[in-house]
N, C-alpha and C positions, 0 to 999 in steps of 0.2 A: 726577751722574745719568747713567746710560747712555742713549745715543741710541736712540730707538724709531722704527721705520718702520711706518706704518699703511697697509694696502691695503684699499680699498673699491671694489666694482665699479660701483655705480649712484649717480648724483647724489642720488636721493631718500633713499638710505640714509645719505648723508654730509652732507645739507644742514644739520642742526643743528650738527654739528661745524664745518663750513666757516663758518657764520654766528656762531659763538661767539667773542666778543671776547677771552675768556680766553686763547685760543691765539695771538692776534696773528699770523695767517697773512699771508704774502706769496706771491702766486702766481708761481712761477718759469717756468712754461709752462702751457698749458691743461691743467687737471686735476691739476697738481702744485703742492704747497704746502710751504713751510718756515716754521716758527715763528720769529718774530723774537726770542723770549726763551727758548724751551725747546729742548732737544735732541730735536726731533720733526719728522718729515716725514710727509706725507700724499699718497698717490696715489689718485685716483679714475679707474679704469682703463678701464671698460667690462666687458662680460660675457664670461666664458669664460677658458679656460686660457692662451691665447696673450696676451691683453691683461693678464691677471694677471701672467704672467712678465715681460712688457715693463715694467709698472709697478713690479714688484719690482726689476728691474735698474736702473731710473732712480732709485728712491726710497730704496733700502736701503744706499747707500754709507756706510760708517762706522757703521752701526747694529749694535748688539749683539743687539737683539731686534726681530723682525718680527711684526706682529699683523694678522690678517685679521678684519675686521668685516663681517657681511653676513647676509642672510636665507637660509634653508634650508628644504627640504621634509623633514618627518618621515617615516620609513619604517615606523613601527609605531604605538604608542599615544601618541606625543608630542603634547602639547597645543599648539595655536596660541598663541603668546605666550611659550612657554617659551624660556629661554636654555640653550644648551649650550656648555660649555667643551671644546674639542677639542684634544687633543695627539696624536691618531692619525688617519691619513688613508689612503685607498686611491684610486688612479686607476682607476675602474671601466671606462673605455673603452680602457685599454691592454691589449691581448690578443694575445699572440704565442705562444699555446699550440701552434700547428702546428710551431713550431721548438723546442719543448720547454721553454718558459719558463712558469712558473705565471701564471695570469691576474692582471693587476695589476702584474706585474714588468716593468720596462723592460729590454730586452736590453742586455747589456754595460755596465750602469750600476754594477755592484757590488751591486745589490739582491739579497737572498736570499729575501725574502718580500714579499707585496704590501703589508703594513701599514708605513707610513712613520711614524717616531717622531722628529720633529725637536726635541723639547723635554724638558728634565729635569723631574723631580718638583719640584725647588726652584722652577723657573720657573712651573710650574702652581700651586704653593702661593702664589707671589707674585701670580699672576693672580686667585686666589680671594680673597686679602686685599684686592685692589682692588675686587672685586665687593662684598664686605662693606662697604667704605668708601662705595661708591655706593648702598648699600641695595638691591642686586640679588642674586638667587639664580640659580645655574646648576648644572645637572647635568653631569657629565663624559660625554663621548660620543666616538664615532668617526664621521667623516664620509667618505662616498665622493663623488668629484668626477668630472665628465665634461662634455663639451661637448654636453649634451642636457638640456632642461628636462623633468623626469620628471612624467608625467601618467597613467601606467597603474598602477593599484593592485596588480595581479598581479605586474607587473615589479618594482615597489617592494618588495613582500614578498620576492620572490626575491633581490633585491639585499641586503636586510637579512639574510636567512638565510645567503647565500653569504659575505658579508664581516663578519658580526656587527656591523653598523653601525646607527646610530640615525638618521642624517640624510644628506641629499644636497645638494650645491651644485655650482657650476660653476667654482670658482677655487682652493679652498684646497689641494688635493693638488698642484697644479702648483708653488705656492710652497713647500710642505713638501718636495717632491722636490728642488728646487734647494737649499734650506737643508741637507737631510740628505746630499746626494751631492756638492754643489759648494762651498758657501760656509762651512758649519759654523755659520752663525747659528742661534740658537734661534728657534722659531716656534710660535705657537699661534693658534687661531681662536676667536672668540666669535660664535656663530651664533644668530639669532632664528628660531624656527619660525614661518614665515608661511603654510604650507600643508601638506597631507598627501600630496604627490606622487601625486595622483590626478586624476580628471577635473574636479574643482572647483578645481584649483591656480591656474589663470589668474586667477579672480576673487579667491580668497583672498589671493594675493600682492599684488595691487594694493590691496586693502583694508588690509593689514597692514604694508606697507613703511614707511608713515608712522609707525606705532607703533615700529618698530625703530629709527628715527633718534633718538628720544628716549632710548632705553636706551643706544645707542652713544655719544651725547654725554655722558651721565652717566658712563659707564664710562671713556671716555678721560681725562676730567679726573681721575677717581679713580686711574687707573693712573699718571698723571704725579705726582700728589701722594703716592702710595704709594712711588714710586721715589725721591722727593726725599730 
């Protein structure tokens, strides 16, 4: 079985997984876990791109596949509680247009376009097989990431149109960029729509993050069993 590294931002999103005896976790340092029996590591990193990159650097050594699990805001008609399987990402707050680089492109990184694709179709199919095993359904989508919690509906709609995206989060594009431009590891994200990136987002996120933890626990076990 290939080693899988899992990156989760918030304790509430990870608590079912951390508490599940099936994985037989041992904590190697605060927020970082290794399975005693499975080729599996878990980093609960904190919110935002910098912490996500830090967690990825520490947790992904030897991993062939990196997976982000977390909550996201929907940018359009996405229903709260829907799951999205993402293999495409944009870093929306990377903007060096004044130097001639397209919005979303990191200068001198080798990137030619803003959309980051760190995952093959075969790996996405594997991810969907695990979803079916867990009894979950997910749509495919594109996520935009940045170090800002989106709460403005007009801005969210503009982001959706500009990048042809379905959802927004604060971590996944950072990991995707490292995998695509630095390490060559495959990466995808499974995101739970917790809010609609508008003025009600603060309340919606707090209410729905607990629900997301149940789905993530079901999914990770199914992912391991599918890979076996």
